[in-house]
C-alpha positions, 0 to 999 in steps of 0.5 A: 500500500502506498504512503498516504493511501487512506481508507474511508474509515481513516478519512471519516475519523480525520473529518470528525477530529477536525470538526471537533476542533473547529466546533471547540474553537467557536465554542471557546470564543463564544464563551469569551464574547459572552463573558466580555459582554456580561462584564461590560453590560452588567459589571461595568454598566455605570462606566459605559453609561458615563462614557456615553453621556460624556459624548452626548450630554453636556452641562451648559450655563443659563444666562441670568436676566439683568435687572431693568433700569427705569426712570421715576415714571417707569420709562425704560432706560436700560433693558436686556434683550435676548441674543446669541453668541455664535461658537464653533469648534475649529478642529472639526469645523468645515470652512468649505461648504455652501452653508459656511458662505451663508453663515458669513453673510448672516453675521456680516463677515467676509468669508475669507477673513472668517476662514483666516480667523478660524485657521488662526484658532487652529494654529493656536490650538483653541478648543472653541472660537466665538465668531460673533457675539450678541447676534439678534435672535432673528439672525441666529434663528436663520443660522440654526436652520442651516444645521451647520456641524460643530457650530453652537448657539449660546443664549445670552443677553445684550443691554439696550438703552432706549433713551440713547445719548441724552442719559448715557453718561449717567447710565454707563454701559455693560460688557457681557452683562457686567457693569463697566461704567456709571449706574450700571457699575455702581449698582452692578451687584444688585442688577446682575443676576445669578447664572443657572445650569442645565444638561443638554443632549447633543448630536455628534456634530455638537448641535444641541438636540434637547434640554434634559434637565435644569440643574440650577435655575437662573435668578434674575437681577433686581430692577432699579428705579432712578430719580431721573424724570426722562421728560425733564432729562430731555429738556435739560439736555436739549437746552444744554446742547444748544447753549454749548453749540451757540456759545462755541464751548468745549462742553457743558453740564446741567443738573436739576434737583427736586428740593422737596425730596432731594432727588436728582430729576435730570443730569445732562452733559454735552458732548456725549455718546450713544451707549448703544453704539460702541464705536462712538465711545471714548473715555472723554465722552463717557465721563459724567462731568457733572459728577466727576469733574471739579472746577473753581466755582467763582462767584456762585460760592458767595451765598455760602460765605454770606450765610456764615456771616449772617449766622454769626449775628454780626451781619444782617441785611442792613450791614454796610460793607466797604467794597474798596480794594483790599490789599493782602501782601502783594495781592490787590483784590478789587472790583471792576467798578468801585461801589463804595459802601453798600449793604450786604444784599448789594454785595451779592447782587453786584458780586463784589469780590472786595466786599466778599473778601472783607466779610470772609476775613472777619469770620472765624476760619474754623467756623467758616470751614465747618459750615462749608463742609456741612454744605457738602464741599470736599465730600462725596455726594452720591453713594458710590458713583464710579469716578466721583470727585469729592472736590477740594476744600482745604483745611482752614489751617492751610488758608492764610489770609489770601487763601481765605479771601480768594475762597470767598469769591470762588478761587482756591476751592474746587467743587463739582456741579453736583456738590453745588446743586446739593449746597443750593438745595440746602438753602432752598430747603430752608437750611436743611441739607439732605444728601442728593439721591439718584434713586427714587424714594431713597429717603436720606436723613437731613441735617440743619446746617443754618437757621431757617431765617438765614436761609430765607434771607439768602433766598431773598438776596438771590432773587435780587441778583436775578431781578436787579443784579448780574443775572437778569437773563435767568428770569422765568416768566410768571415765576419768582426765581433767584440764583447766582452766576459765576465767571471763572478764569481757567488755569493755564498750562504754564501756571497761573490763570488764563486771561482769555479762557473761562468757565460760565456758571449759574446756580439757582432756585425756583420758585423763591417763595416756595422752592421746588427746583434747584438747577446748576448750569456750567458751560466750559470755555465759551468762545462766542460773543459772551463768556460771563455766567450771567450771559451764557449759563443763566439763560440755560437755567431759565429755559430748563426751569421754565419748561420744568415748572410747566411740565410739573404743573407748578403754579405761577406766582400770583404776585408776578401774574398781577404785576404782568397784568398791571403792566399790560393794562397800563400799556 
């Protein structure tokens, strides 16, 4: 028999043996697969679920709604509107699709520039990239329809300011719903809300499919009601803007105060900016000059010196003051014209620097400094407005005779317009100083700083300044008003004072008999025909007060009406 020759029986045995090994092999691997499957699905189930969830479920933040800011009549000044941030994942994002070009068009970006930005993000190994923030929902809804892989929409809020530029320097602005300037920054802690968290289901292209669970609900910020009356703000801003333009000035500020509750009804500056348009911003335009900038007040400070003189008991309306030149060391303080000997009201009415110097030099320095401090000079007015200046009131030990004399007519002391408004409001409030407020119904305790009798005498003097003195352009038809102007030389860049650059100031009260409003107007460096406070700032006061009294339905003074009727009948 040849080698290799097999019988049928041998072939059958070999087939059975091979079949056994093949079957055994399949049985062995089946057992291994069953064991592995059991391990994964039973013993290690939680691990697999967790790994799967990591790839499909994601915890994302829920933006909180920022509180709304309104004026005292609930007119919206600042509100948050829903927007979306467009976010992509550069490593997987396809820049060469038709949808990409549509995306670029919708977010108003050049496709090539957008590709370059994405490529730069890849080079920098960024995990994600915001290609556009604060996209309006009408646009983001169109982007969502494109179903672009590896693109995500993040819901957020954008601040909107319906009143625009007329109140922007007061409100300030936000970035990513965080207060950066003005009221937005001052009250950021209460305006901003608390973000929440939620779990969402995403597909393999990182597109959100479904909200799964709210882990933490967002808490909206608190609303804020300001003392500002938007109607009066319009009046103040319009009058101020016209005056700055007409007098070819650098800038101007105006403040209107409610005497009864010491609330600020309007606070305007010009030039300004629109906080809805970030491109128009600059640090100079964003500054609220009425609160932040300090100036020498000139003659507008004189009523407070006279108030201290009356408080001593040594002066009254009949006191006679020598207004001849005052010599202190090498300095000679004199008036444009020699008034001779005049009574106390005339010193204020004719704005005699020499007369004021003699009055100031006769007063005890510490008592004068104490009263000036009580009026609020040298102190903050608001409860934390960003950048507010406290002005500069030197301690009386630093004055000397010349410092004391020059302070009496507004040099060597620096104040802010809001400080001046608070001080005049104290006189209008019959000698009680109540801190001014930018919030409605924020009742602050008042402090009597001068006798009511003294305040009434000062008010009468202020009326005389408008009727017969240096501020006749401050008159308001139908109402008795009073106030004091100031014209100040500006400090020159080389030291000393410039002889051709001025600040024009007017501060006043209306109506005199029953004060309801105080207004302060400052025009910085008028270069037109006039530059005196009585010519430049007083007319702005008149316009603001006239329109405000009518809008607030404050009745005219009867005796003024009678005088007008008599004049008309005689004519």
